[in-house]
C-alpha positions as CSV (number, residue, x, y, z in Angstrom):
1,X,-38.8,-29.8,-78.9
2,X,-37.7,-32.9,-77.4
3,X,-38.8,-34.6,-80.2
4,X,-36.4,-32.6,-82.5
5,X,-33.8,-33.1,-80.3
6,X,-34.2,-36.8,-80.1
7,X,-34.3,-36.3,-84.0
8,X,-30.8,-34.6,-84.2
9,X,-29.4,-36.7,-81.3
10,X,-30.5,-40.3,-81.1
11,X,-28.6,-42.8,-83.7
12,X,-30.0,-46.0,-83.7
13,X,-28.1,-48.7,-85.3
14,X,-29.4,-51.8,-86.6
15,X,-27.6,-54.8,-86.8
16,X,-29.8,-57.0,-89.2
17,X,-29.4,-57.9,-93.0
18,X,-33.4,-57.3,-92.8
19,X,-36.1,-56.1,-90.3
20,X,-36.5,-59.6,-88.5
21,X,-39.0,-59.5,-86.0
22,X,-37.9,-63.1,-84.8
23,X,-34.4,-61.9,-83.9
24,X,-33.7,-61.2,-80.1
25,X,-32.8,-57.6,-79.8
26,X,-31.0,-56.1,-77.1
27,X,-30.7,-52.3,-76.2
28,X,-27.2,-50.5,-75.5
29,X,-27.3,-47.2,-74.9
30,X,-23.9,-45.7,-74.0
31,X,-23.3,-41.6,-72.7
32,X,-21.3,-40.5,-75.5
33,X,-20.6,-41.5,-79.4
34,X,-17.4,-39.7,-79.3
35,X,-14.8,-41.4,-76.3
36,X,-12.1,-43.4,-78.2
37,X,-13.4,-46.3,-75.9
38,X,-17.2,-46.1,-76.4
39,X,-16.7,-46.8,-80.4
40,X,-14.1,-49.8,-79.6
41,X,-17.0,-51.2,-77.2
42,X,-19.7,-50.4,-79.4
43,X,-18.5,-52.4,-82.3
44,X,-17.4,-55.4,-79.8
45,X,-20.9,-55.5,-78.5
46,X,-22.9,-55.3,-81.8
47,X,-20.8,-57.8,-83.9
48,X,-21.1,-60.5,-80.7
49,X,-24.8,-59.6,-80.7
50,X,-24.6,-60.1,-84.1
51,X,-22.6,-63.5,-84.0
52,X,-25.3,-65.0,-81.7
53,X,-28.3,-64.2,-84.0
54,X,-29.7,-61.3,-82.4
55,X,-30.3,-57.7,-83.3
56,X,-28.3,-54.8,-81.3
57,X,-30.3,-51.6,-80.9
58,X,-27.6,-48.5,-80.1
59,X,-28.5,-45.1,-79.0
60,X,-26.0,-42.5,-77.6
61,X,-27.2,-39.9,-75.2
62,X,-24.2,-37.8,-75.4
63,X,-24.3,-37.1,-71.6
64,X,-27.9,-36.0,-71.5
65,X,-29.1,-38.6,-68.5
66,X,-32.8,-37.1,-69.4
67,X,-32.3,-38.0,-73.1
68,X,-30.9,-41.5,-72.5
69,X,-34.0,-42.0,-70.0
70,X,-36.2,-41.4,-73.2
71,X,-33.9,-43.6,-75.7
72,X,-34.5,-46.3,-73.0
73,X,-38.2,-45.7,-72.9
74,X,-38.1,-45.9,-77.4
75,X,-35.9,-49.2,-77.3
76,X,-38.3,-51.3,-74.6
77,X,-41.1,-49.8,-76.9
78,X,-39.2,-51.2,-80.0
79,X,-39.2,-55.1,-78.5
80,X,-35.8,-55.1,-76.7
81,X,-35.6,-57.6,-74.3
82,X,-32.6,-56.3,-72.2
83,X,-31.3,-53.6,-71.9
84,X,-27.4,-52.9,-71.2
85,X,-26.8,-49.8,-69.9
86,X,-23.8,-47.7,-69.5
87,X,-25.5,-44.9,-67.5
88,X,-24.8,-41.1,-68.0
89,X,-25.8,-40.3,-64.1
90,X,-26.2,-43.2,-61.7
91,X,-28.7,-42.0,-59.9
92,X,-31.3,-40.8,-62.3
93,X,-30.6,-44.2,-64.8
94,X,-32.7,-45.8,-61.7
95,X,-35.7,-44.8,-63.6
96,X,-34.8,-46.8,-66.9
97,X,-34.5,-50.1,-64.4
98,X,-38.1,-49.2,-63.2
99,X,-39.6,-48.5,-66.8
100,X,-38.4,-51.8,-68.1
101,X,-38.8,-53.6,-65.3
102,X,-42.4,-52.5,-65.5
103,X,-42.4,-54.1,-69.1
104,X,-40.9,-57.3,-68.3
105,X,-37.6,-56.5,-69.4
106,X,-34.1,-57.1,-67.6
107,X,-31.2,-54.6,-67.4
108,X,-27.5,-54.9,-66.9
109,X,-25.8,-52.0,-65.8
110,X,-22.9,-52.1,-67.8
111,X,-19.1,-50.6,-66.9
112,X,-21.0,-48.1,-64.4
113,X,-23.5,-48.9,-61.5
114,X,-27.0,-47.8,-61.6
115,X,-27.7,-46.8,-57.9
116,X,-30.5,-47.3,-55.7
117,X,-32.3,-49.7,-58.2
118,X,-33.4,-53.3,-58.7
119,X,-31.0,-53.6,-61.6
120,X,-30.5,-56.9,-62.5
121,X,-26.4,-57.2,-63.0
122,X,-23.8,-55.5,-63.2
123,X,-20.5,-56.0,-65.0
124,X,-17.4,-53.9,-65.0
125,X,-13.3,-54.1,-64.2
126,X,-12.5,-54.0,-60.7
127,X,-12.1,-49.8,-59.9
128,X,-11.0,-50.2,-56.8
129,X,-8.0,-52.3,-58.3
130,X,-7.6,-49.6,-61.3
131,X,-6.9,-47.3,-58.5
132,X,-4.5,-49.5,-56.4
133,X,-2.9,-50.0,-59.5
134,X,-2.1,-46.5,-60.0
135,X,-0.8,-45.5,-56.8
136,X,1.2,-48.9,-56.0
137,X,3.5,-48.0,-59.3
138,X,3.7,-44.0,-58.6
139,X,4.5,-44.1,-55.2
140,X,7.6,-47.1,-56.3
141,X,8.7,-44.3,-58.1
142,X,8.3,-41.4,-55.9
143,X,7.7,-43.0,-52.6
144,X,7.5,-38.9,-51.0
145,X,6.2,-35.7,-52.5
146,X,3.7,-33.2,-53.3
147,X,0.6,-35.2,-55.1
148,X,-2.6,-34.4,-56.9
149,X,-5.6,-36.3,-58.0
150,X,-7.1,-35.4,-60.5
151,X,-11.0,-38.0,-60.7
152,X,-13.8,-38.4,-62.7
153,X,-17.2,-37.0,-62.8
154,X,-18.6,-38.1,-59.0
155,X,-22.1,-38.7,-60.3
156,X,-19.9,-42.1,-61.8
157,X,-19.9,-44.9,-59.1
158,X,-16.3,-45.3,-61.2
159,X,-14.9,-42.6,-60.3
160,X,-15.2,-42.5,-56.5
161,X,-13.7,-46.4,-56.5
162,X,-10.9,-45.3,-58.3
163,X,-10.2,-42.8,-55.9
164,X,-11.4,-45.0,-53.3
165,X,-8.0,-47.3,-54.7
166,X,-5.9,-44.5,-54.5
167,X,-6.3,-43.8,-51.2
168,X,-6.1,-47.1,-49.7
169,X,-2.4,-47.0,-50.9
170,X,-1.8,-43.5,-50.3
171,X,-3.3,-43.1,-46.3
172,X,-0.2,-44.9,-44.5
173,X,2.8,-42.6,-46.7
174,X,0.2,-39.4,-46.1
175,X,-0.5,-40.0,-42.6
176,X,3.7,-40.9,-42.3
177,X,4.1,-37.0,-43.5
178,X,6.3,-38.6,-46.5
179,X,2.8,-37.7,-49.2
180,X,0.9,-34.3,-49.4
181,X,-1.8,-34.2,-51.4
182,X,-1.8,-30.5,-52.5
183,X,-5.0,-30.9,-54.6
184,X,-7.7,-33.1,-55.1
185,X,-10.7,-32.7,-57.4
186,X,-13.1,-34.5,-59.3
187,X,-13.9,-33.3,-63.2
188,X,-17.3,-33.5,-64.8
189,X,-18.0,-35.1,-67.9
190,X,-14.2,-37.0,-67.1
191,X,-13.7,-33.6,-69.4
192,X,-10.2,-33.0,-70.4
193,X,-11.0,-29.2,-70.8
194,X,-11.8,-29.2,-67.4
195,X,-8.5,-31.3,-66.0
196,X,-6.5,-28.7,-67.8
197,X,-8.3,-25.6,-66.2
198,X,-8.1,-27.0,-62.9
199,X,-4.5,-28.1,-62.9
200,X,-3.9,-24.9,-64.5
201,X,-5.5,-23.0,-61.9
202,X,-3.4,-25.1,-59.2
203,X,-0.4,-24.4,-60.8
204,X,-0.9,-20.9,-61.1
205,X,-2.1,-20.2,-57.2
206,X,-0.3,-22.8,-55.2
207,X,2.9,-22.3,-56.9
208,X,4.1,-25.6,-56.7
209,X,5.4,-28.1,-58.8
210,X,3.7,-31.4,-57.9
211,X,5.9,-34.8,-57.9
212,X,2.9,-36.6,-59.6
213,X,-0.8,-36.3,-60.9
214,X,-3.1,-39.5,-60.4
215,X,-5.5,-39.0,-63.1
216,X,-8.1,-41.2,-63.7
217,X,-8.1,-41.1,-67.1
218,X,-6.2,-40.7,-70.1
219,X,-8.7,-38.0,-71.7
220,X,-8.2,-35.6,-68.5
221,X,-4.6,-36.7,-68.3
222,X,-4.0,-35.5,-71.9
223,X,-5.6,-31.7,-70.5
224,X,-3.2,-32.3,-67.1
225,X,0.1,-32.8,-70.0
226,X,-0.7,-29.7,-71.7
227,X,-1.0,-27.8,-68.4
228,X,2.5,-28.8,-67.4
229,X,4.0,-28.0,-71.1
230,X,3.1,-24.8,-70.4
231,X,5.0,-24.4,-67.8
232,X,7.6,-26.3,-69.2
233,X,6.8,-29.3,-67.3
234,X,5.4,-32.0,-69.1
235,X,7.5,-35.1,-69.2
236,X,8.8,-33.9,-65.8
237,X,6.0,-34.6,-63.5
238,X,4.6,-38.6,-62.7
239,X,1.1,-38.7,-64.2
240,X,-1.5,-41.7,-64.6
241,X,-4.3,-42.1,-67.0
242,X,-6.7,-44.7,-67.8
243,X,-8.5,-46.8,-70.7
244,X,-5.2,-47.2,-72.9
245,X,-6.1,-44.0,-75.4
246,X,-3.9,-44.2,-78.5
247,X,-2.8,-40.4,-77.8
248,X,-1.6,-41.9,-74.0
249,X,-0.4,-44.5,-75.4
250,X,2.2,-42.5,-77.8
251,X,2.7,-40.1,-74.8
252,X,3.9,-42.8,-72.6
253,X,6.2,-44.0,-74.8
254,X,7.4,-41.0,-75.4
255,X,7.8,-40.4,-71.9
256,X,5.2,-37.3,-71.5
257,X,2.9,-39.5,-69.4
258,X,4.0,-42.5,-67.0
259,X,1.3,-45.0,-67.7
260,X,-2.5,-46.1,-68.1
261,X,-4.7,-48.9,-67.0
262,X,-5.7,-50.7,-69.8
263,X,-9.3,-52.4,-69.5
264,X,-9.8,-55.3,-72.2
265,X,-12.9,-53.2,-73.5
266,X,-13.3,-56.5,-75.9
267,X,-13.7,-59.2,-73.5
268,X,-16.2,-56.5,-71.4
269,X,-18.2,-55.9,-74.1
270,X,-18.6,-59.5,-75.7
271,X,-19.2,-60.7,-71.8
272,X,-22.0,-58.6,-71.7
273,X,-23.2,-59.2,-75.0
274,X,-23.5,-63.2,-74.3
275,X,-25.0,-62.9,-71.1
276,X,-27.7,-60.0,-72.4
277,X,-28.4,-62.5,-75.0
278,X,-28.8,-65.7,-73.0
279,X,-30.8,-63.8,-70.5
280,X,-33.2,-62.3,-73.7
281,X,-33.1,-65.9,-74.9
282,X,-33.8,-67.6,-71.3
283,X,-30.6,-69.8,-71.5
284,X,-28.9,-70.7,-68.7
285,X,-25.5,-68.7,-68.1
286,X,-23.3,-69.1,-65.0
287,X,-24.4,-66.6,-62.3
288,X,-22.3,-64.4,-60.7
289,X,-21.5,-65.4,-57.0
290,X,-20.0,-61.4,-56.0
291,X,-22.1,-59.0,-55.1
292,X,-22.2,-55.0,-54.8
293,X,-24.3,-52.9,-52.5
294,X,-25.9,-50.3,-55.1
295,X,-28.3,-48.7,-52.3
296,X,-30.9,-50.5,-52.8
297,X,-29.7,-54.1,-52.8
298,X,-26.6,-56.5,-53.2
299,X,-25.9,-56.5,-57.2
300,X,-24.9,-59.6,-58.6
301,X,-21.4,-58.4,-60.5
302,X,-18.5,-59.6,-62.7
303,X,-15.8,-57.6,-62.1
304,X,-13.2,-58.1,-64.7
305,X,-9.7,-57.6,-64.1
306,X,-7.3,-54.4,-65.2
307,X,-4.0,-54.1,-66.0
308,X,-1.1,-51.5,-65.5
309,X,0.7,-50.7,-69.5
310,X,3.4,-48.5,-69.3
311,X,6.9,-47.8,-71.0
312,X,8.3,-51.5,-70.5
313,X,4.8,-53.8,-71.3
314,X,3.2,-51.6,-73.7
315,X,4.2,-54.1,-76.7
316,X,3.2,-57.5,-75.2
317,X,-0.2,-55.8,-73.6
318,X,-1.6,-53.2,-75.9
319,X,0.0,-54.2,-79.1
320,X,-0.3,-58.1,-78.4
321,X,-4.0,-57.8,-77.7
322,X,-4.4,-56.6,-81.4
323,X,-5.4,-53.0,-79.2
324,X,-3.7,-50.7,-81.4
325,X,-0.9,-51.8,-83.8
326,X,3.1,-50.9,-83.1
327,X,2.3,-48.7,-86.2
328,X,-0.2,-46.8,-84.7
329,X,1.9,-45.8,-81.6
330,X,5.1,-45.9,-82.8
331,X,4.8,-43.5,-85.6
């Protein structure tokens, strides 16, 4: 059954003009193959590894952490020198690190930290700052009122870090009685459908119209907007997001979403590609000086800067970077 599942679900993309055993192989593991950001990042990563003269092997786990562990083992058997792992589950992915190290394969935790493991490096964005940027902007517009927090999957440390950044900003006005958190929930798999259900239930059962919704991901935000729309509230409640997905950017310019946090994915993917290739080739590279505790050790980490995007700077950020064209967003 497992063999059949793997045949159906694992998609390996071998980036080379021909099978060349001399090329350095880098494994790139992603949680799913459908999210807009993962599609973009995969292309950036694969193109960069190819430009460096290497071969990228890509597999999507479709949110199955057991499958991701199996995929990692297959990549190790296929001769990868480094695994770049965007983990489905930050806890169970420790098994990938153990298996890799037994076979002299190094591991970079990509965007999501792998907990309780001897992972070699961690590269991501400053996720606490993501939460702070959201909350700081919202309280400038709405310094008092009823707020709802829609967080990501708690099995992903990023969701916890974003929530921490939000609460770093909101704790003071909460203690002063200016802001009330009516609902604070984490959403499994960062699911827009689950976010829709949770917000709909809150609106129906509480009878309270929130002044602001701090949603940690654009996909969940889209679900929340659907729930608001059913109540005639779309565009009347401040609402955040993250990842600058195309629908979110369109919602921002149309007044249905307040802001998104843009994380330049090309910079992240290419940085991971450069470091992983140099690690595999035993070439020197500038070692990160920052660390983050993963429960086992302080992990050397590179944290890139996120950017807040709203209607006022859409053209000078998202469009200027070539992330989307003006025609894609405004038409």
